[in-house]
N, C-alpha and C positions, 0 to 999 in steps of 0.2 A: 711239821710243815709251817706252823705259825711262826716259830722262832726263826726258821730259815727265811721266811718272807721278811721278818723284821730286819735280819742281817742284810738282806739284799737292799732294802730301803735305805739303811744306814750307809752302805757303801755307795749307793747312787747319790745320796746327798753329799757325801764327802768327795767323791771323785768326779761325778758328772761326765760330760763329753763322751769320749771313746769308751770308758769303763761302763757308763750307763748303757750305751748301745749294746755292748757285749753281754751285759747281764740280762738285758731285756730280750736278747735273742735266744736265751736259754730257758725253755719251758720248765726245766727242773728247778730253776731258781725263782720262778714267778708263777705260782699256782694260785689263781684267783679264788679258788674255793677255800684257800687257807689265809686269805687276806683278812686283816683285823675287822674290816667292815662287812665281810661276806655273810656272817651268821645272821645279822639283822636283815640282810637282803633275802637270804634263803628263807628265813622265818616268814617274811612278808609273802613270798611266793607260795609257801605251803599253807599258811594259816588264812591269808586273805583270799588267795586265788585257787586253793585246793590243788596245787601242783604236787607231784611226787618228789619227795626230797632228793632221792638219788638222781632223778633226772636233772634237777636244777644244779646239784653239785657236779654232775657229769659235764654239763654245759660249761660251768665256770672253770672246771679243770682243763677243758680243751680250748678255752678262749686264750689267745696268745697276745701278750702285750706288744705294742708297736711304738718304738721311740719316734718314728717318722710322723705318727699321728699327733703326738704331743708337740713335736716341732711345728707341724702345720697349724695347730690350734693357736700357737703363739704368734703367728704372723698373718692374720687375715688380710687379703688384698685391699679391701676397702679402706683400711686404716692408714695405708702408706701410698696410695695411688691417686693421681689426679683423675678428673673426669676424662680428660683428653686421652690419657693412657688406657684407662679402664674401657672406654668406648671402643678403642681399636681392637681389644681382645674379642669383643662380641659382634661388632659391626664390620663384617667382611663380606666380600662378594661370594666367597665359597659358602659361608654360613647362610647367606640369603638364597643362593642357588639350591642348597640342600633343603632349606625350609620350603621352598616352592615344590621341590620333589616330594617331600613328606606330605605336603598339603594335597597334591594331586593323587598320591597313593591312598590317602585316607579321606578323600573329599567327602564321601557319603557320611562317614562317622563324624567328621568335624561339623558338617551341616546339621546333623542330628543333635550334636552336643550344643551347638549354638541355638538351635530351636528350643531345646528342652531347658537349658540353663540360662539363656540370654547373654552368654559370653561370646564375643566374636571369635570366629575360627582363627583369625589372625593372632589374637592374643594368646590363645591356647598354643598355637605353633611357636609363637615367639618365646614363651616360657620354656617349652621343651627344647627349643633351640639354644637358649642361654644355658639351661641346666645341663644338658647332655649331648648337644649336637644331634638331636633327634634320635637318641638312643645309642649313638656311636661311642659315648664315653660315660657309662653309668657308674663308674667307680671300680676299683680293683681290690679294695679291702673287704675282708669278711666283716659283715655288719656286727657280728657278735664280738669280734676282736676290737673293733672301733669303740663300741659302747662299753665294753668291760675296761678297756684301757682308760677311757675318759672318765668312766664312773668311779674307778678305784685309784687311778694315778694322776688325776687332774683336779686337785683340791678346789680350785676356784669355781668349777662348775660341776663338782661331783654329784650334788643332789639332782641337778637336771639330768645328767646322763645316766645315773642309776635309775631315775624315773623312766628314761627311754629304754633302758635294758629291761625293765619290768614290762613296759608296753610291748617290747619286741617279743618277749617270751609269750605274752598273751596273743600277739599277732600270729606267731608261727603255730600256736595251738589251734587258733580259730581257722586258719587257712591251710592247715596240714602241711606246712613247709618244713623242710629240714633246716634246723637252726644254723647249720654250718655251711649251707650252700649259697645263701644269699650274700651278694656282694654289693657294695655301695661306696659312698664317699668316706673321707677320713672322719667325718662327723656322724656317720651312721645313716645317711640319707640314701634312699633306694629308688630305683626305677627310672623311667623316662623323665618323670617330673621331680625326682629327688625328694620324696616324702620321708620325714623322720617317722619312727614307729607310731608316735601318738597321732600324727596327721594321717598316717596310713589307716589307722583304726577309726578315726573320726570322719575322714572325708573321702577315702578311696571307695569306688563303687564298681559293681559288677556290670559294666556297661554293655557287654556282649551277651549277658544272660546265661552264661555257662555254669553258674552256681559257684564260681570261685572268683575272688577279687585278686587279680594279679597285675600290678602295675610295673612289675620288674621285667616280665617277658611279653606281656600282652599290650600292644599299643592302643587297642580299642579301650580297654579298661583305663589305661593311662590318660587318654584324651578325655574321657568322661570324668575322671577323677580330678584333673586340673580344672575343668569347667565347674564341677561341683564345689571345689575349694573356693573359687572366686565368687560363686553365687552365695555360698554360706558366709563369706566375709563381706558381703554387701555390695557386690558389683551391680551397677545400675545400667540396664540395657539402654542403649541409645544416647547415653550422656557422654560428653567429652571427657578426655583423660587429662590432657595437659595443653597449655598454650604458651607461646612466647610472651615475655613480659616487656612492656614499654615503660621506661623510667622517665618521669617528669623531673623538672628541676628541683621540685620540693620533695622528692621521693624519700620516704622514711626507710633508710637502708637497714635499720635495726630489725625490720620485719623479715628479712631474708634469713633462711635456714633456722627459723625459730622452732621448728618441729615438723615432723612428717605429717601429722594429723591436721587437716584443714580446720582452722578455728575462726578465721575472718571470712567475710563474704567478699565476693568479687567487687561489690560496690564499696565496701570498706577499704579494700586494697587500693581501689581507684582514687578514693578520697585521700589516701596516704601517698599518692603520687606513683602508684604502681598499676599501670594499666595493662590491658591485654591486646595482643596483635590480632585478635579475632573477636567477633561478637559473642559474648557470654551472658547468660541470664544473671542479672545483678545479685540475685538471692543465693546463688550457688556458693557453698563453702569452698574455700581455697587456701592454699599456702604458697608463700613466695620462696623461690629457691635461687641460689647463685651457685653455679658450677664452674670449675676452672678448666675450661676447654683449651684445645691446642692453639686457638687463635684469640685467646683472651677470655675474660669472664663471660658466661652465658647466664641470662636471667629468664626464669621460667615461672609459670603459675601452675601448680599442681592441684587437681580437683579430687573429688571423692574417689573416682575410679583409679586415679594415680595412687592414692593412699591404699586402696585395696591391693594393688600390686606390691606395695611395700609390706603387706602382711605376709607375703610369700618369702620375702627377704627384706629385713629392716634397713634398707639402704636406698637413698634417692638415686644414686648412680645405677644400682641394679634395676630399679623400676624404669628409669629412663632408657637404659640399654635394651631391656625387654620390649618396651613400647616401640622404640625406634626400629628395632629389628622386625617387630610385627608389621609395622607400616611398610617397610621395604619389601618384605615377603609378599604382602598383599598386593603391592604394586606390580611385583614380578608375576604373580599368578594371574592378575587381571590384564597383563599385557602392556602395562604402562612402561615397564623397563625392558620390553622386548622379549617377554615370556613366550 
């Protein structure tokens, strides 16, 4: 099977396109247990984590390569999309209405999560809304297929995704899941909040106390887990998230988009000609952002809590969409928008 796998790889490299898709659709020509890199992975699982070798081999044998996953990884939306277009994907009346419905349905759970973790219910709902439309779209790929495909056939990030495959096997053992039943995104993210396996193991919680951590099917665990993720990444209860920036004539525009992590203080930005459209404590750490909106450039100041949102997805556009959606949902729930 190893020689057969090498032949498959050579043909894929030579032909590409349709031939690649056809080959990858044939399990007999792509057995990941026979991949040149599989033995090291199997050895890790057996020797480091005390897995049964036959079980690991069996999982790799049944993992199916997916060309559509490789294609999707090569064209992330954030790299080719303006803020104006990106915002329209996530800020819609229907998503706001569904978020308000989700909030009302899980009001008690969200209130408890906010109380225990200090993360606003609106932010929890906003994240789940951006990620999966409140559980309506949790992904259609088997997680084992996604992680094996990217771990063995996506060289640029092979190390990362083999690490996630390792975490996934540990996770299914810990939670007594069937490794072939869990579905998620093309990158192997799962559940209402789309946790990758390492985040699942590190931050997911049993929020309903039933003895099992299930963020795939259980919205209560999912809500608690998103809140825990934010708290563990440094969310500061009661602090602002973002404000509009007001540019003075002497504004130092080189400070815009210098990085997601706040490194200047609000006072330092103000002295550099970048003020805020709201009163902010001068000592707060902040970062200046310029986003290309539909009606021209938008200027913003992101604070510590904005940075925490980017720990969920390392994109200023993602964080802005999640935050703005959260605010619209909160207004809807509170009756400001006719709830």
